[in-house]
C-alpha positions as CSV (number, residue, x, y, z in Angstrom):
1,M,0.0,0.0,0.0
2,A,1.4,3.4,-1.0
3,T,2.2,5.7,1.9
4,P,1.7,9.5,1.8
5,E,5.4,9.9,1.4
6,S,5.5,7.6,-1.7
7,R,2.6,9.4,-3.2
8,G,4.5,12.7,-2.6
9,G,2.5,14.2,0.3
10,E,-1.0,15.3,1.1
11,G,-3.7,14.7,-1.4
12,G,-1.5,12.2,-3.4
13,S,0.3,15.0,-5.3
14,P,3.8,14.0,-6.2
15,S,6.6,16.1,-4.8
16,P,9.0,17.7,-7.2
17,E,11.7,15.3,-6.0
18,A,9.6,12.3,-7.0
19,E,9.1,13.5,-10.6
20,G,11.5,13.7,-13.5
21,E,14.6,11.6,-14.2
22,R,17.1,10.2,-11.8
23,L,19.9,12.7,-11.2
24,Q,22.8,10.3,-12.0
25,K,21.2,9.4,-15.3
26,V,20.9,13.1,-16.3
27,L,24.5,13.8,-15.3
28,A,25.8,10.8,-17.2
29,R,23.9,11.8,-20.3
30,V,25.5,15.2,-20.5
31,G,29.0,13.7,-20.0
32,V,29.8,14.3,-16.4
33,G,30.9,10.7,-16.1
34,S,29.6,7.1,-16.1
35,R,26.4,6.4,-14.2
36,R,28.6,4.9,-11.4
37,V,30.9,8.0,-11.3
38,C,27.8,10.2,-11.1
39,E,26.4,8.2,-8.3
40,D,29.7,8.5,-6.4
41,L,29.6,12.3,-6.9
42,I,26.1,12.5,-5.4
43,A,27.0,10.2,-2.5
44,D,30.0,12.4,-1.8
45,G,27.8,15.5,-1.5
46,R,29.4,17.2,-4.5
47,V,26.1,17.7,-6.4
48,T,23.4,20.2,-5.6
49,V,20.0,20.8,-7.1
50,N,18.5,24.2,-6.8
51,G,21.1,25.0,-4.1
52,A,20.4,21.9,-1.9
53,V,22.8,19.0,-1.6
54,A,21.4,16.1,-3.6
55,V,21.0,12.5,-2.3
56,L,21.0,9.3,-4.3
57,G,17.5,8.7,-5.7
58,R,16.9,12.4,-6.3
59,R,14.9,13.1,-9.5
60,V,15.2,16.3,-11.5
61,D,13.4,18.1,-14.3
62,P,16.2,19.0,-16.7
63,G,14.1,21.9,-18.2
64,R,13.6,23.5,-14.8
65,D,16.1,22.5,-12.1
66,V,19.5,24.0,-11.6
67,V,22.2,21.3,-11.2
68,E,25.7,22.0,-10.0
69,V,28.8,19.8,-9.5
70,D,31.5,21.2,-7.3
71,G,29.9,24.6,-7.4
72,A,29.8,24.9,-11.2
73,L,26.4,24.7,-12.9
74,V,26.0,21.8,-15.4
75,P,24.0,22.5,-18.6
76,V,21.3,19.7,-18.5
77,R,18.5,21.5,-20.3
78,P,17.8,19.7,-23.6
79,G,18.7,21.5,-26.8
80,L,21.6,23.7,-25.5
81,V,24.5,24.1,-27.8
82,T,27.7,26.2,-27.8
83,Y,29.9,26.6,-30.8
84,L,33.6,27.7,-30.9
85,L,34.2,29.8,-34.0
86,N,37.5,31.1,-35.4
87,K,36.2,34.4,-36.7
88,P,38.0,35.8,-39.8
89,A,38.6,39.5,-40.4
90,G,35.8,41.3,-42.2
91,V,33.0,39.3,-40.5
92,V,30.8,41.2,-38.1
93,T,29.6,39.9,-34.7
94,T,25.9,40.3,-35.2
95,A,23.0,38.2,-36.2
96,R,22.4,40.3,-39.3
97,D,24.0,43.3,-40.9
98,T,22.3,46.2,-42.7
99,H,25.3,46.8,-44.9
100,G,25.3,43.2,-46.3
101,R,28.5,42.2,-44.6
102,P,29.0,38.5,-43.6
103,T,28.0,37.8,-40.0
104,V,29.3,35.2,-37.5
105,V,25.9,33.6,-37.3
106,S,26.0,32.8,-41.0
107,L,29.2,30.7,-40.4
108,V,27.5,28.2,-38.1
109,P,24.4,26.0,-38.5
110,A,21.1,27.9,-38.8
111,E,19.3,25.6,-36.3
112,P,19.2,25.8,-33.4
113,R,19.3,29.5,-33.4
114,V,22.4,30.9,-31.5
115,F,23.8,34.3,-30.8
116,P,27.4,35.5,-30.2
117,V,28.8,35.7,-26.7
118,G,30.3,39.2,-26.6
119,R,31.7,41.0,-29.6
120,L,34.8,41.1,-31.7
121,D,35.0,44.1,-34.1
122,A,35.0,43.4,-37.8
123,A,38.8,43.7,-38.1
124,T,39.6,41.5,-35.2
125,E,40.1,37.8,-35.7
126,G,40.0,34.7,-33.5
127,L,37.9,32.8,-31.1
128,L,34.3,33.6,-30.5
129,L,31.6,31.6,-28.7
130,L,28.0,31.4,-30.1
131,T,25.3,29.7,-28.0
132,N,21.6,29.5,-27.2
133,D,22.3,29.4,-23.5
134,G,21.6,32.9,-22.2
135,D,22.8,32.2,-18.7
136,L,26.2,30.9,-19.9
137,A,26.5,34.0,-22.2
138,H,25.8,36.3,-19.3
139,R,28.4,34.7,-17.0
140,L,31.1,34.8,-19.7
141,T,30.6,38.4,-20.7
142,H,29.9,40.2,-17.4
143,P,33.2,41.6,-16.0
144,S,32.2,40.7,-12.4
145,F,32.8,37.0,-13.2
146,G,36.3,37.7,-14.4
147,V,36.6,35.3,-17.3
148,R,39.8,36.3,-19.1
149,K,40.2,36.6,-22.9
150,E,43.7,36.4,-24.4
151,Y,44.8,38.2,-27.5
152,L,47.9,38.5,-29.7
153,A,48.4,42.0,-30.9
154,E,50.7,43.0,-33.7
155,V,51.5,46.6,-33.0
156,E,53.5,49.5,-34.6
157,G,57.0,49.6,-33.1
158,T,58.1,47.6,-30.1
159,P,56.8,48.6,-26.6
160,T,59.4,49.3,-23.9
161,P,59.4,47.5,-20.6
162,G,57.9,50.6,-19.1
163,E,55.1,50.7,-21.6
164,L,54.3,47.1,-21.0
165,R,54.2,47.8,-17.3
166,R,51.6,50.5,-18.0
167,L,49.4,47.9,-19.7
168,R,49.8,45.5,-16.8
169,E,48.9,48.1,-14.2
170,G,46.1,49.9,-16.1
171,V,46.0,52.7,-18.6
172,E,43.8,55.7,-18.7
173,L,41.1,55.5,-21.4
174,D,38.2,57.9,-22.1
175,D,35.9,55.6,-20.0
176,G,38.3,55.1,-17.1
177,V,41.4,53.3,-16.1
178,T,41.6,49.7,-17.3
179,A,41.9,46.8,-14.8
180,P,45.3,45.1,-14.4
181,A,46.1,42.9,-17.4
182,R,48.5,40.0,-18.0
183,V,50.9,41.2,-20.6
184,S,54.1,39.8,-22.2
185,L,56.2,40.6,-25.3
186,V,56.2,37.5,-27.5
187,A,58.5,39.0,-30.2
188,P,59.3,42.5,-31.5
189,S,56.0,44.2,-32.2
190,L,54.0,41.2,-30.9
191,V,52.3,41.5,-27.5
192,R,50.2,38.9,-25.7
193,I,47.4,40.6,-23.6
194,A,44.9,38.9,-21.3
195,I,42.0,41.0,-19.9
196,H,38.7,40.2,-18.1
197,E,36.9,43.4,-18.9
198,G,34.7,43.7,-22.0
199,R,35.0,47.3,-23.0
200,N,34.5,48.3,-26.7
201,R,37.7,47.8,-28.7
202,Q,39.6,47.7,-25.4
203,V,42.8,46.1,-26.5
204,R,43.2,48.4,-29.4
205,R,42.6,51.4,-27.3
206,M,45.0,50.2,-24.6
207,C,47.8,49.8,-27.2
208,T,47.0,53.2,-28.8
209,A,47.2,54.8,-25.3
210,I,50.9,53.6,-24.9
211,G,51.8,54.8,-28.4
212,H,51.7,51.5,-30.2
213,P,48.5,51.2,-32.3
214,V,47.4,47.7,-33.3
215,V,48.1,46.5,-36.8
216,R,46.5,43.1,-36.4
217,L,44.5,41.6,-33.4
218,V,43.7,37.9,-32.8
219,R,41.8,36.5,-29.8
220,T,43.6,33.2,-29.0
221,R,41.9,32.1,-25.7
222,I,38.5,32.4,-23.9
223,G,39.0,31.3,-20.3
224,P,40.4,27.8,-20.4
225,L,39.6,27.4,-24.1
226,A,42.1,27.6,-26.9
227,D,42.2,25.7,-30.3
228,P,45.1,26.6,-32.6
229,S,44.0,23.9,-35.0
230,L,40.7,25.6,-35.8
231,A,41.1,27.3,-39.2
232,P,39.7,30.8,-39.9
233,G,36.0,30.5,-40.5
234,G,35.9,27.0,-38.9
235,W,33.8,26.1,-36.0
236,R,33.0,23.1,-33.7
237,V,30.6,22.2,-31.0
238,L,32.0,22.4,-27.5
239,T,32.0,19.2,-25.5
240,P,30.2,19.0,-22.2
241,E,33.5,19.0,-20.4
242,E,34.5,22.3,-22.2
243,V,31.2,23.9,-21.3
244,R,31.7,22.9,-17.6
245,S,35.3,24.3,-17.7
246,L,33.9,27.6,-18.9
247,A,31.3,27.6,-16.1
248,A,34.0,26.9,-13.6
249,A,36.1,29.8,-15.0
250,A,33.2,32.1,-14.4
251,G,33.7,32.0,-10.6
252,G,32.1,28.7,-10.1
253,S,28.9,29.7,-12.0
254,G,27.8,29.3,-15.5
255,S,25.1,27.7,-17.6
256,R,21.7,27.4,-16.2
257,G,20.5,23.8,-16.3
């Protein structure tokens, strides 16, 4: 005979925990690990659902519940996709362009519909994410989460050690002093710069501010992601592990389940 607990409470209405799919099955399906590994993660108290530590037997609604492993949210909602694109110069970071220029959205599959995460100006090349996961996009673009983007900047002339130090410590721009950056001189006239802010044309303006305007700019890394084998105009789908690494880079937060 069914008890009130097995029916989910008063009146026979099932509790949220009694509906949906088993948590370890959902985690295994999105690539966290084998079913056994996921069971061990739950048993060790490393998995939360909607902020509460999960227990074995917990069921979840992948379209509604927020699932985290070790503090990083895991994208379990069906239909989520994130592409990594190597944007060529001359392509604009919009869904459509009134001037008829090619857009980044035109370089990836039309379905499901995705949007770019942040912006690269038309002349800038390199790595760009496109996704239909709005929460992940917010985490990756908002400066409070501190996800670093790394660039290689070919500049006019060769910056001096003092000028490189100015970039590291922050330079005065028309919208305020930039946050400290990671900066190194790779070769004469070639500077590697990593920033976590998202100001418009920031790297170009920083280099101009120290007297070395950018000749060519390429984004080479987004948080933990880099892919030197991806050809200009090429794209690929991120693996679940890569999406989770991005979420972890965003201060232990990231994609809504």
